[in-house]
PyMOL commands that place a pseudoatom at each C-alpha (Angstrom):
pseudoatom trace, name=CA, resn=UNK, resi=1, chain=A, elem=C, hetatm=0, pos=[8.591, 30.520, 23.814]
pseudoatom trace, name=CA, resn=UNK, resi=2, chain=A, elem=C, hetatm=0, pos=[5.113, 31.087, 25.250]
pseudoatom trace, name=CA, resn=UNK, resi=3, chain=A, elem=C, hetatm=0, pos=[1.797, 30.359, 23.648]
pseudoatom trace, name=CA, resn=UNK, resi=4, chain=A, elem=C, hetatm=0, pos=[-0.209, 33.104, 22.040]
pseudoatom trace, name=CA, resn=UNK, resi=5, chain=A, elem=C, hetatm=0, pos=[-3.426, 34.299, 23.605]
pseudoatom trace, name=CA, resn=UNK, resi=6, chain=A, elem=C, hetatm=0, pos=[-6.287, 31.943, 22.808]
pseudoatom trace, name=CA, resn=UNK, resi=7, chain=A, elem=C, hetatm=0, pos=[-4.036, 29.051, 21.797]
pseudoatom trace, name=CA, resn=UNK, resi=8, chain=A, elem=C, hetatm=0, pos=[-4.067, 25.807, 23.674]
pseudoatom trace, name=CA, resn=UNK, resi=9, chain=A, elem=C, hetatm=0, pos=[-0.630, 24.237, 23.970]
pseudoatom trace, name=CA, resn=UNK, resi=10, chain=A, elem=C, hetatm=0, pos=[-0.499, 20.665, 22.700]
pseudoatom trace, name=CA, resn=UNK, resi=11, chain=A, elem=C, hetatm=0, pos=[0.136, 18.064, 25.345]
pseudoatom trace, name=CA, resn=UNK, resi=12, chain=A, elem=C, hetatm=0, pos=[2.186, 14.968, 24.593]
pseudoatom trace, name=CA, resn=UNK, resi=13, chain=A, elem=C, hetatm=0, pos=[-1.072, 12.978, 24.481]
pseudoatom trace, name=CA, resn=UNK, resi=14, chain=A, elem=C, hetatm=0, pos=[-2.839, 15.248, 21.967]
pseudoatom trace, name=CA, resn=UNK, resi=15, chain=A, elem=C, hetatm=0, pos=[0.196, 15.875, 19.742]
pseudoatom trace, name=CA, resn=UNK, resi=16, chain=A, elem=C, hetatm=0, pos=[0.646, 12.906, 17.410]
pseudoatom trace, name=CA, resn=UNK, resi=17, chain=A, elem=C, hetatm=0, pos=[3.978, 14.371, 16.261]
pseudoatom trace, name=CA, resn=UNK, resi=18, chain=A, elem=C, hetatm=0, pos=[5.363, 14.692, 19.778]
pseudoatom trace, name=CA, resn=UNK, resi=19, chain=A, elem=C, hetatm=0, pos=[7.865, 11.846, 19.514]
pseudoatom trace, name=CA, resn=UNK, resi=20, chain=A, elem=C, hetatm=0, pos=[9.263, 12.072, 15.976]
pseudoatom trace, name=CA, resn=UNK, resi=21, chain=A, elem=C, hetatm=0, pos=[12.879, 11.016, 15.786]
pseudoatom trace, name=CA, resn=UNK, resi=22, chain=A, elem=C, hetatm=0, pos=[15.175, 10.281, 12.854]
pseudoatom trace, name=CA, resn=UNK, resi=23, chain=A, elem=C, hetatm=0, pos=[16.638, 6.775, 12.972]
pseudoatom trace, name=CA, resn=UNK, resi=24, chain=A, elem=C, hetatm=0, pos=[20.263, 7.695, 12.268]
pseudoatom trace, name=CA, resn=UNK, resi=25, chain=A, elem=C, hetatm=0, pos=[21.181, 4.002, 11.995]
pseudoatom trace, name=CA, resn=UNK, resi=26, chain=A, elem=C, hetatm=0, pos=[18.770, 3.532, 9.062]
pseudoatom trace, name=CA, resn=UNK, resi=27, chain=A, elem=C, hetatm=0, pos=[19.606, 6.370, 6.654]
pseudoatom trace, name=CA, resn=UNK, resi=28, chain=A, elem=C, hetatm=0, pos=[19.570, 6.017, 2.860]
pseudoatom trace, name=CA, resn=UNK, resi=29, chain=A, elem=C, hetatm=0, pos=[20.474, 8.213, -0.094]
pseudoatom trace, name=CA, resn=UNK, resi=30, chain=A, elem=C, hetatm=0, pos=[17.865, 8.006, -2.839]
pseudoatom trace, name=CA, resn=UNK, resi=31, chain=A, elem=C, hetatm=0, pos=[18.593, 8.099, -6.571]
pseudoatom trace, name=CA, resn=UNK, resi=32, chain=A, elem=C, hetatm=0, pos=[15.816, 7.806, -9.155]
pseudoatom trace, name=CA, resn=UNK, resi=33, chain=A, elem=C, hetatm=0, pos=[16.190, 6.386, -12.665]
pseudoatom trace, name=CA, resn=UNK, resi=34, chain=A, elem=C, hetatm=0, pos=[13.377, 6.679, -15.212]
pseudoatom trace, name=CA, resn=UNK, resi=35, chain=A, elem=C, hetatm=0, pos=[12.691, 6.107, -18.888]
pseudoatom trace, name=CA, resn=UNK, resi=36, chain=A, elem=C, hetatm=0, pos=[10.154, 8.988, -18.762]
pseudoatom trace, name=CA, resn=UNK, resi=37, chain=A, elem=C, hetatm=0, pos=[7.491, 6.560, -20.019]
pseudoatom trace, name=CA, resn=UNK, resi=38, chain=A, elem=C, hetatm=0, pos=[6.563, 3.747, -17.666]
pseudoatom trace, name=CA, resn=UNK, resi=39, chain=A, elem=C, hetatm=0, pos=[9.561, 2.720, -15.582]
pseudoatom trace, name=CA, resn=UNK, resi=40, chain=A, elem=C, hetatm=0, pos=[10.901, 4.389, -12.490]
pseudoatom trace, name=CA, resn=UNK, resi=41, chain=A, elem=C, hetatm=0, pos=[13.466, 2.713, -10.247]
pseudoatom trace, name=CA, resn=UNK, resi=42, chain=A, elem=C, hetatm=0, pos=[14.610, 4.115, -6.922]
pseudoatom trace, name=CA, resn=UNK, resi=43, chain=A, elem=C, hetatm=0, pos=[18.033, 3.056, -5.677]
pseudoatom trace, name=CA, resn=UNK, resi=44, chain=A, elem=C, hetatm=0, pos=[18.359, 3.382, -1.911]
pseudoatom trace, name=CA, resn=UNK, resi=45, chain=A, elem=C, hetatm=0, pos=[22.011, 3.439, -0.890]
pseudoatom trace, name=CA, resn=UNK, resi=46, chain=A, elem=C, hetatm=0, pos=[22.648, 3.005, 2.843]
pseudoatom trace, name=CA, resn=UNK, resi=47, chain=A, elem=C, hetatm=0, pos=[24.600, 5.855, 4.392]
pseudoatom trace, name=CA, resn=UNK, resi=48, chain=A, elem=C, hetatm=0, pos=[26.013, 6.797, 7.774]
pseudoatom trace, name=CA, resn=UNK, resi=49, chain=A, elem=C, hetatm=0, pos=[24.927, 9.884, 9.692]
pseudoatom trace, name=CA, resn=UNK, resi=50, chain=A, elem=C, hetatm=0, pos=[27.879, 11.821, 8.208]
pseudoatom trace, name=CA, resn=UNK, resi=51, chain=A, elem=C, hetatm=0, pos=[26.576, 11.124, 4.682]
pseudoatom trace, name=CA, resn=UNK, resi=52, chain=A, elem=C, hetatm=0, pos=[29.238, 8.598, 3.723]
pseudoatom trace, name=CA, resn=UNK, resi=53, chain=A, elem=C, hetatm=0, pos=[28.241, 5.228, 2.225]
pseudoatom trace, name=CA, resn=UNK, resi=54, chain=A, elem=C, hetatm=0, pos=[27.590, 2.400, 4.681]
pseudoatom trace, name=CA, resn=UNK, resi=55, chain=A, elem=C, hetatm=0, pos=[28.911, -0.771, 2.976]
pseudoatom trace, name=CA, resn=UNK, resi=56, chain=A, elem=C, hetatm=0, pos=[27.727, -2.969, 5.873]
pseudoatom trace, name=CA, resn=UNK, resi=57, chain=A, elem=C, hetatm=0, pos=[24.119, -2.753, 4.592]
pseudoatom trace, name=CA, resn=UNK, resi=58, chain=A, elem=C, hetatm=0, pos=[22.775, -3.735, 1.162]
pseudoatom trace, name=CA, resn=UNK, resi=59, chain=A, elem=C, hetatm=0, pos=[21.616, -1.304, -1.519]
pseudoatom trace, name=CA, resn=UNK, resi=60, chain=A, elem=C, hetatm=0, pos=[17.861, -1.622, -2.144]
pseudoatom trace, name=CA, resn=UNK, resi=61, chain=A, elem=C, hetatm=0, pos=[15.899, -1.075, -5.358]
pseudoatom trace, name=CA, resn=UNK, resi=62, chain=A, elem=C, hetatm=0, pos=[12.205, -0.154, -5.621]
pseudoatom trace, name=CA, resn=UNK, resi=63, chain=A, elem=C, hetatm=0, pos=[10.233, -0.264, -8.864]
pseudoatom trace, name=CA, resn=UNK, resi=64, chain=A, elem=C, hetatm=0, pos=[7.431, 2.210, -9.514]
pseudoatom trace, name=CA, resn=UNK, resi=65, chain=A, elem=C, hetatm=0, pos=[4.929, 2.656, -12.323]
pseudoatom trace, name=CA, resn=UNK, resi=66, chain=A, elem=C, hetatm=0, pos=[1.367, 3.857, -12.809]
pseudoatom trace, name=CA, resn=UNK, resi=67, chain=A, elem=C, hetatm=0, pos=[-1.275, 1.721, -14.478]
pseudoatom trace, name=CA, resn=UNK, resi=68, chain=A, elem=C, hetatm=0, pos=[-4.513, 3.112, -15.836]
pseudoatom trace, name=CA, resn=UNK, resi=69, chain=A, elem=C, hetatm=0, pos=[-7.614, 1.391, -14.470]
pseudoatom trace, name=CA, resn=UNK, resi=70, chain=A, elem=C, hetatm=0, pos=[-11.351, 1.910, -14.887]
pseudoatom trace, name=CA, resn=UNK, resi=71, chain=A, elem=C, hetatm=0, pos=[-11.225, 3.995, -11.696]
pseudoatom trace, name=CA, resn=UNK, resi=72, chain=A, elem=C, hetatm=0, pos=[-8.248, 6.081, -12.767]
pseudoatom trace, name=CA, resn=UNK, resi=73, chain=A, elem=C, hetatm=0, pos=[-4.485, 5.898, -12.263]
pseudoatom trace, name=CA, resn=UNK, resi=74, chain=A, elem=C, hetatm=0, pos=[-3.208, 3.133, -10.005]
pseudoatom trace, name=CA, resn=UNK, resi=75, chain=A, elem=C, hetatm=0, pos=[0.313, 3.589, -8.610]
pseudoatom trace, name=CA, resn=UNK, resi=76, chain=A, elem=C, hetatm=0, pos=[2.312, 0.358, -8.269]
pseudoatom trace, name=CA, resn=UNK, resi=77, chain=A, elem=C, hetatm=0, pos=[5.390, 0.118, -6.024]
pseudoatom trace, name=CA, resn=UNK, resi=78, chain=A, elem=C, hetatm=0, pos=[7.431, -3.006, -5.422]
pseudoatom trace, name=CA, resn=UNK, resi=79, chain=A, elem=C, hetatm=0, pos=[10.812, -4.113, -4.150]
pseudoatom trace, name=CA, resn=UNK, resi=80, chain=A, elem=C, hetatm=0, pos=[13.207, -5.387, -6.800]
pseudoatom trace, name=CA, resn=UNK, resi=81, chain=A, elem=C, hetatm=0, pos=[15.654, -8.136, -5.921]
pseudoatom trace, name=CA, resn=UNK, resi=82, chain=A, elem=C, hetatm=0, pos=[18.902, -6.825, -7.427]
pseudoatom trace, name=CA, resn=UNK, resi=83, chain=A, elem=C, hetatm=0, pos=[22.376, -5.759, -6.417]
pseudoatom trace, name=CA, resn=UNK, resi=84, chain=A, elem=C, hetatm=0, pos=[23.115, -3.463, -9.383]
pseudoatom trace, name=CA, resn=UNK, resi=85, chain=A, elem=C, hetatm=0, pos=[21.114, -0.992, -11.433]
pseudoatom trace, name=CA, resn=UNK, resi=86, chain=A, elem=C, hetatm=0, pos=[21.500, -3.204, -14.527]
pseudoatom trace, name=CA, resn=UNK, resi=87, chain=A, elem=C, hetatm=0, pos=[20.004, -6.159, -12.631]
pseudoatom trace, name=CA, resn=UNK, resi=88, chain=A, elem=C, hetatm=0, pos=[17.175, -3.928, -11.356]
pseudoatom trace, name=CA, resn=UNK, resi=89, chain=A, elem=C, hetatm=0, pos=[16.381, -2.743, -14.891]
pseudoatom trace, name=CA, resn=UNK, resi=90, chain=A, elem=C, hetatm=0, pos=[16.227, -6.352, -16.106]
pseudoatom trace, name=CA, resn=UNK, resi=91, chain=A, elem=C, hetatm=0, pos=[14.075, -7.446, -13.140]
pseudoatom trace, name=CA, resn=UNK, resi=92, chain=A, elem=C, hetatm=0, pos=[11.683, -4.453, -13.308]
pseudoatom trace, name=CA, resn=UNK, resi=93, chain=A, elem=C, hetatm=0, pos=[8.994, -5.921, -15.644]
pseudoatom trace, name=CA, resn=UNK, resi=94, chain=A, elem=C, hetatm=0, pos=[8.608, -9.170, -13.680]
pseudoatom trace, name=CA, resn=UNK, resi=95, chain=A, elem=C, hetatm=0, pos=[8.672, -7.368, -10.315]
pseudoatom trace, name=CA, resn=UNK, resi=96, chain=A, elem=C, hetatm=0, pos=[5.853, -5.062, -11.462]
pseudoatom trace, name=CA, resn=UNK, resi=97, chain=A, elem=C, hetatm=0, pos=[3.875, -8.021, -12.874]
pseudoatom trace, name=CA, resn=UNK, resi=98, chain=A, elem=C, hetatm=0, pos=[4.235, -9.886, -9.568]
pseudoatom trace, name=CA, resn=UNK, resi=99, chain=A, elem=C, hetatm=0, pos=[3.120, -6.784, -7.635]
pseudoatom trace, name=CA, resn=UNK, resi=100, chain=A, elem=C, hetatm=0, pos=[0.044, -6.355, -9.860]
pseudoatom trace, name=CA, resn=UNK, resi=101, chain=A, elem=C, hetatm=0, pos=[-0.882, -10.024, -9.390]
pseudoatom trace, name=CA, resn=UNK, resi=102, chain=A, elem=C, hetatm=0, pos=[-0.550, -9.677, -5.589]
pseudoatom trace, name=CA, resn=UNK, resi=103, chain=A, elem=C, hetatm=0, pos=[-2.666, -6.513, -5.689]
pseudoatom trace, name=CA, resn=UNK, resi=104, chain=A, elem=C, hetatm=0, pos=[-5.380, -8.220, -7.756]
pseudoatom trace, name=CA, resn=UNK, resi=105, chain=A, elem=C, hetatm=0, pos=[-5.466, -11.204, -5.399]
pseudoatom trace, name=CA, resn=UNK, resi=106, chain=A, elem=C, hetatm=0, pos=[-5.740, -8.875, -2.380]
pseudoatom trace, name=CA, resn=UNK, resi=107, chain=A, elem=C, hetatm=0, pos=[-8.614, -7.025, -4.095]
pseudoatom trace, name=CA, resn=UNK, resi=108, chain=A, elem=C, hetatm=0, pos=[-10.423, -10.314, -4.825]
pseudoatom trace, name=CA, resn=UNK, resi=109, chain=A, elem=C, hetatm=0, pos=[-9.990, -11.411, -1.208]
pseudoatom trace, name=CA, resn=UNK, resi=110, chain=A, elem=C, hetatm=0, pos=[-11.326, -8.071, 0.059]
pseudoatom trace, name=CA, resn=UNK, resi=111, chain=A, elem=C, hetatm=0, pos=[-14.355, -8.447, -2.256]
pseudoatom trace, name=CA, resn=UNK, resi=112, chain=A, elem=C, hetatm=0, pos=[-14.987, -11.969, -0.939]
pseudoatom trace, name=CA, resn=UNK, resi=113, chain=A, elem=C, hetatm=0, pos=[-14.804, -10.756, 2.650]
pseudoatom trace, name=CA, resn=UNK, resi=114, chain=A, elem=C, hetatm=0, pos=[-17.074, -7.793, 1.945]
pseudoatom trace, name=CA, resn=UNK, resi=115, chain=A, elem=C, hetatm=0, pos=[-19.598, -9.933, 0.031]
pseudoatom trace, name=CA, resn=UNK, resi=116, chain=A, elem=C, hetatm=0, pos=[-19.853, -12.380, 2.900]
pseudoatom trace, name=CA, resn=UNK, resi=117, chain=A, elem=C, hetatm=0, pos=[-20.850, -9.528, 5.248]
pseudoatom trace, name=CA, resn=UNK, resi=118, chain=A, elem=C, hetatm=0, pos=[-23.607, -7.931, 3.131]
pseudoatom trace, name=CA, resn=UNK, resi=119, chain=A, elem=C, hetatm=0, pos=[-27.005, -9.616, 3.443]
pseudoatom trace, name=CA, resn=UNK, resi=120, chain=A, elem=C, hetatm=0, pos=[-30.144, -7.974, 2.045]
pseudoatom trace, name=CA, resn=UNK, resi=121, chain=A, elem=C, hetatm=0, pos=[-33.463, -9.178, 3.537]
pseudoatom trace, name=CA, resn=UNK, resi=122, chain=A, elem=C, hetatm=0, pos=[-36.247, -10.234, 1.152]
pseudoatom trace, name=CA, resn=UNK, resi=123, chain=A, elem=C, hetatm=0, pos=[-34.027, -11.006, -1.834]
pseudoatom trace, name=CA, resn=UNK, resi=124, chain=A, elem=C, hetatm=0, pos=[-34.766, -14.701, -2.220]
pseudoatom trace, name=CA, resn=UNK, resi=125, chain=A, elem=C, hetatm=0, pos=[-33.251, -17.451, -0.190]
pseudoatom trace, name=CA, resn=UNK, resi=126, chain=A, elem=C, hetatm=0, pos=[-33.913, -20.999, 0.879]
pseudoatom trace, name=CA, resn=UNK, resi=127, chain=A, elem=C, hetatm=0, pos=[-37.017, -22.812, -0.392]
pseudoatom trace, name=CA, resn=UNK, resi=128, chain=A, elem=C, hetatm=0, pos=[-39.846, -22.965, 2.110]
pseudoatom trace, name=CA, resn=UNK, resi=129, chain=A, elem=C, hetatm=0, pos=[-42.058, -20.692, 4.120]
pseudoatom trace, name=CA, resn=UNK, resi=130, chain=A, elem=C, hetatm=0, pos=[-40.866, -17.541, 5.735]
pseudoatom trace, name=CA, resn=UNK, resi=131, chain=A, elem=C, hetatm=0, pos=[-40.985, -16.796, 9.430]
pseudoatom trace, name=CA, resn=UNK, resi=132, chain=A, elem=C, hetatm=0, pos=[-44.396, -16.976, 11.092]
pseudoatom trace, name=CA, resn=UNK, resi=133, chain=A, elem=C, hetatm=0, pos=[-45.942, -18.673, 8.053]
pseudoatom trace, name=CA, resn=UNK, resi=134, chain=A, elem=C, hetatm=0, pos=[-45.256, -15.787, 5.676]
pseudoatom trace, name=CA, resn=UNK, resi=135, chain=A, elem=C, hetatm=0, pos=[-44.069, -16.104, 2.094]
pseudoatom trace, name=CA, resn=UNK, resi=136, chain=A, elem=C, hetatm=0, pos=[-40.668, -17.564, 1.311]
pseudoatom trace, name=CA, resn=UNK, resi=137, chain=A, elem=C, hetatm=0, pos=[-37.854, -15.086, 1.665]
pseudoatom trace, name=CA, resn=UNK, resi=138, chain=A, elem=C, hetatm=0, pos=[-34.527, -14.666, 3.238]
pseudoatom trace, name=CA, resn=UNK, resi=139, chain=A, elem=C, hetatm=0, pos=[-31.286, -12.891, 2.585]
pseudoatom trace, name=CA, resn=UNK, resi=140, chain=A, elem=C, hetatm=0, pos=[-29.219, -12.708, -0.541]
pseudoatom trace, name=CA, resn=UNK, resi=141, chain=A, elem=C, hetatm=0, pos=[-25.496, -12.119, -0.533]
pseudoatom trace, name=CA, resn=UNK, resi=142, chain=A, elem=C, hetatm=0, pos=[-24.517, -9.291, -2.849]
pseudoatom trace, name=CA, resn=UNK, resi=143, chain=A, elem=C, hetatm=0, pos=[-21.259, -9.851, -4.689]
for i in range(1, 143): cmd.bond("trace and resi %d" % i, "trace and resi %d" % (i + 1))
show_as sticks, trace
zoom trace
């Protein structure tokens, strides 16, 4: 297969998709269960490359929901510690709550880090004269 006139063939360095491979030792079949309101649970069943179940690896469950925030919909995904669908359904509310709490803590930490980097000159500051005998001033951290 040759390249068409005017096209530049992608080299391995410029093609970010050049080395895509399926990990045949890490395949899963996905089933989704939903109440059509707020809860969605994905069951990931490990399978072999021939499509048969792989009982040597554990089934995994992932909870999903969407919360409405002031900035719009916020998708929440979290692992659920369970070995059966019934256990996953029971554990769903707490798993989502824990995920939301982790997300809120991460957001607060990001705000703290961002606030510590933003300094605006001339917005108040320590008491005393400014540089070179000028009026008091300094930086203010915006939070």
